N, C-alpha and C positions, 0 to 999 in steps of 0.2 A: 371625375372628381373636379375639375375648375369649374365645369358647366354647372355640376351640382352645387358648388359653392357659390357662385355667382347668382344661381338663382334663388338661394335661401338669402343670402345678404340682401338682393333687390326687395323681395318679398318682406324683410325686415324693415326696410326703410320705407316700404308703401304702407307700414303700420300693421302687417300680419303678425299678430304675437308679439307687437312693440309695445310702447309705453302710449299712454293716454295722450301725452301731449306729441308725440310724432303723428299720432292718428289725426289730430287735430289740426297739425300744419298742412299735412297733406291735402285735407278735406278742405281748407281755408283756400289754399291754391288753387284746388281743380274747381270749387265753386266760383272764385274770381276769375279765373281765365275763361270758366265755360261762359259767364257773363258778359265777359268783354267780347267773345268770339260772337256770340248771340247778338249782341247789339252792332258789330260790323255788319253780320250777313242780313240783319233787318232794315239797316238804315241803307245798305246798297239794294236790297229788295224793292224798298220805298221810291228811292230816287229813280231808279230805272223805270218802274212802274209809272210814277208820276210824269217821267219824260215820255214813256212810250204813249201813255192816255192823252197826253196834250198832243202829240204828234198826230194820232188818230183823229182828234177833234178836227185838225186844221187840214188833215188828208180827206176826212169823209165829206166835213162840212164847208171847207174854204176852197178848195182847188182840185180835190179828187188825187188819187195816186198819181196819175199821170194827165197831161193835158196835150191835145192834139189840135195846133194852132193852124185851120184849114177853114175853108169857106163853108157856108151851113148848107150847101148843096152837095158838099161832098160826102159819100156813104164810109164811115171807118168801119174796116171789116174785125169782124169777132175773132178771138183767137183765146186757145186754151189758156185758163189762167186769169181772163177776163170778167169780172163779175157784173159789170154794169157799165153803159155808154149813155151818155146824157147829154143833148146840147144845150149850151148855158151861154147867156149874154149877161156883161157887166159894165159898171160904169161908176161914177162917183156922184154924190148928190147932196145937196142940204136938206136936211129934213127939221121942218119946223113945227112946234107946239105952239100954243098960247104962253107955254111957261119956259121953251127953251128951244136950243138947237143944237143939231150935230152933225159932223161930215161922216158921212157912213159910205160903205161900199155896196151898192145895190146889184143884186144878183138878179135875173130872171130867169125862171127855171118852168119847165112844164109840171104837170101835175103829178106824173109817176117819178118826180125827182126824189121825192121823200119816201124811198124804199125801206124795206127793214133794216138793211146796213146802216142808213142815216138816221131813222127813228131811233136806232137802238143807242144813238149817242145824245139825243136830245129827250126834252120833256116837252110835250105840245099840251097848252091848255084847251078847253073847249071855246070853239071860235064861231063866229056869226055865220050864218048862212049866206052864201054868195046872192042868191035872189032877194035877200031883203034887203039889199042896197043897192044902188045904181053906180055908185063911186067904186073905183078899183080898190082891191084891197093889197096891203101890204103885211109882211110878216115880221115883226120885230121881236127883240129879245126881250126877257124880262129885265135886264139890266139896262138897255135902252129905254125901254118904257118908265122905267124909273127916273131916269136922267130927264126925260121929256116931259114926266108926270102926267103920262096919259095911260089909256086901258083899252081893251077890246071894245070896240065899238066907237072910240074916239077919233076924230078927223085930224089929220096933219098935212102938210104942204111939203112937196118937194119940190125946190128950188133948182131949176134947169139951167143952165148956162149955154147958150147958143149963139150963133152969129146976129138973130136978132135980138139979142139982149136977154135979160132974166126974165122968166117967166114960172108962173106957179102951178103945179099940179095936184089938186086935192085928191087924196085918198084916206081911206078909213083904215084903222086897225083891224085886220081880219082876225087874228091870231097872234098868241106870243109863245115863244119857245125858251128853253132854258139848256143850255149846253152844261152847264157847271162849270165853264171856264170864262169869267168876265174878261180877259183879255181879248178873247175872240168875238165874244158876244156883244161888246160895246161899240163894234164897229161893223158889224156885219147884217142886213136886212135882206129880206126877199120880197120877190114879186113875181107876176106872172111873166111868161117869156115874152109873148107878144106885147103887153104894156112897155116894156124897155124898149121896143124897136119903134115905138111909136112916140114914146117920149125924146130918145136921142137920135132918131132918125139916121140911123148908120153910123153914129160916132161913136157907138159902145163896141166893147171888144166881144168877139163871139168865138166859141172854140168847144170842143169837147171835153167832158170831164170823164175818166175812165177810172173805175173801182177796179182793183187787182189784186190778187193774192200775194202779201207782202213779199214773200219769199222771190216773187217772179217780177218785179218791178224792172229790174236793171235789165233783165233778159228780155222782157217784152218791150220795153223802152227801145234797145236796140234793135229788136226786131222791125219795129216801126220806122225807126230811122232808115235803116237799110229797104224799105218800100220807099222812102222818100218823104215821109211825111215829117212836119217840124214837131217835135216832142219835147216836152220839158217835165220834171218830176215834181211832187209837192214841195221838196225842199228846195229846189231851185227857185220855185215861185215865191216862197217863204223864206230865203236865205238866210236873214239875220236871225228868225226864231228857230230854224233848224240849225245854225251854229252856235245860239246860245244854248239849247238843250244838249247838242252833243259837248260842248264844254263845261256844262255844268254835270254832264256826267262823268266826264273824264276827270273833272278837278275833284269829285266826291270820291271817286275810285282812288285819286292821288291821296287824299286826307284819310281814307281806309286803311290803304297801304302804310301810311307813315303811322297810325294808331296800332297797325299789326307789328310792325317793327318796334316800336315802343314796348308792345306787349311781349315779343320776343327777348327783349332786353330783360324784363321783369321777369321773365322765367329764367334768364342766368342768374338772377339774385335769389332764386330758389336753391339753385344747387350751391350757391357761396354761401347760404347760411346753413345748409347741411352739412356743408364741410367744416365750417366753423364752428359748429354745435358738436362735431364728431371728432375732433382733433385728437383726444386722447385715444379714442377706439381706433384711429387711422393709425397712429403711432404705434399702437400695440399691434395692430395686423402686420404693419413694416417690419417689426422687430421679430414677429413670428414668422417672417420669411414671404410675406404676401408682395409682389409685385405691384407697382405704381400703376401700370395699366389695368391690373385687375381693379384696383380701388377706385380708378376713374371711371371704369367700365360699369361699376355699382352704381354710381352717382348718376353717371350719364343716362343709362337705363331706366333708372329711376323716375329721373324730372322727365325723360322723354315719353314715360309712360302716362305720366301724369297731363303731360302736353296733349298727346295724341287722344286721350280721353277725354280731354277737355275741348278738344277743337272737334272730335266727332258729336260731343253733346251739345257744346254751343251753335254747330251748324244746325243740327236738329232743333233745337230750341227757336233758333232763329227763323227757320223755315215756318215751323209750327205757330209762332207770334205773327208770321207774315200772312199765314192762311186765313187769320182772322182780321186781316187788316180792313177788309171792304166793311162790315160792319161798324167797326169802330170809327171809320171816316165818316160813314154815313151818319152816324149818330153826331159826330161833332159838327157835320154840315149842316143838321137840323136845327142846331143852336145858334146858326147864322152868327157867328164870331167875327165882328168888323175886320180885325187883324188877320183873319184867312180868308178873307172873301176874294182876294186875288190869286189864289191856289184852287189848283184841281183837287178836289176832295172826292170824287168819285170814277175810279178807274180800274181796271182789270188787274190784278195781280199778275206779274210775270217774274219769272225766277231765271236771273242771269247766272246761269251755271258756270259760264266763263269767267265772270267776274269774281264769283265765290272762291272757283278753285284757286284763281290767282290771288286773292288775299290770303287763302289759307295756306298755300304752297310757300308764299313769302313769309307769312307768320313761322310756319315750320323750319324753313329754311333759316331766318335769322335764329331759331331757338337753338338749332344744332350749332351754329357758329358760335352763339355767346355761350352756350353753356361748355362747348370744347374749350374756348378761351378762359372761361371762367374757373374750369377744373385744373388749369395748369398749376393752382396754387397747392396741389395736392403735393407735387414735388418739394415745393418749399418747406413743408412740415418736416422739422427735425423731430424724429422719433425720440432722442433722449430728453430733449427740453420739454415735451409734451407727456411724457411719462411720469407720474408719481405713484408713490406706494403708499398705502394708509396703514 
């Protein structure tokens, strides 16, 4: 009998055979909470996906997932989970054009360096054939080319500082690339592996770049260390960038949790409004012998059903919105909005299920606690003072 009465009263509060005003109130709160949850999920997916995209750019184009700092004559053994091994040389140089100059990180790579994994991260333009010029070619980013005001086929000079002084090395811009992230592009240029050895004569840094499966980075790193290799990972080589990305992700997650807590408090306001509107009905139920626990259960289950449905709907809506993120960002990137030029707008969507679950659980927990606290006012309703006769 008690369960049947509880079910009937909850359905009435949810608007089933209830007044139009009650239905509007429930529907309004259902839609509002759903939109808030969907915004939280969408924002977290966006931030995590962009952070992961930036990390992929630095790992695939900047340093590789792992770096083995050994001599060029040492063979690096392949292991399960290793996707690619490339011998790389790098140094820093001033690059000059008639219109400007820039300090860049110059990487010497071999022809097979730009495999499918790396070319998936960049857009290459059509370059000039190598046999059409006797000058050495360099690969610049479109960002760097704009700063220097040069294009494919234009000449640039690499200013090299050595023991014998400063000497220029004339090169030609063989091709342009664009990774979509200007912070990386503005300081990274490529040339042939043999050229950088001739230019810097042993003063350059030589190491092996390894592309590995992301989930095996730490295990492979430890395996190579056990075998005596000096190994670092991309986040150690780019400590500031990796720290900033991780801090940004944690900060945004903290903001999302704070918003979820505020949303949980707002949900308690729904229970307070329902109780205030139903003082006379609550007083009548009390006079008829209903216990306070039954009355509180009615409003608690009503509010929590609205909350759970809103959370489920908001999570699904947020994921649905995120699934259409790539075409939206591509359209924004094509418009070349200056204020967005230093943001990565092309990346694969990643669904951080752990973060989403944490936000949802915080929202649900705060809702339960705040609603329970709010429903204490049921005990303070005096039946005789709230009951009137027409």
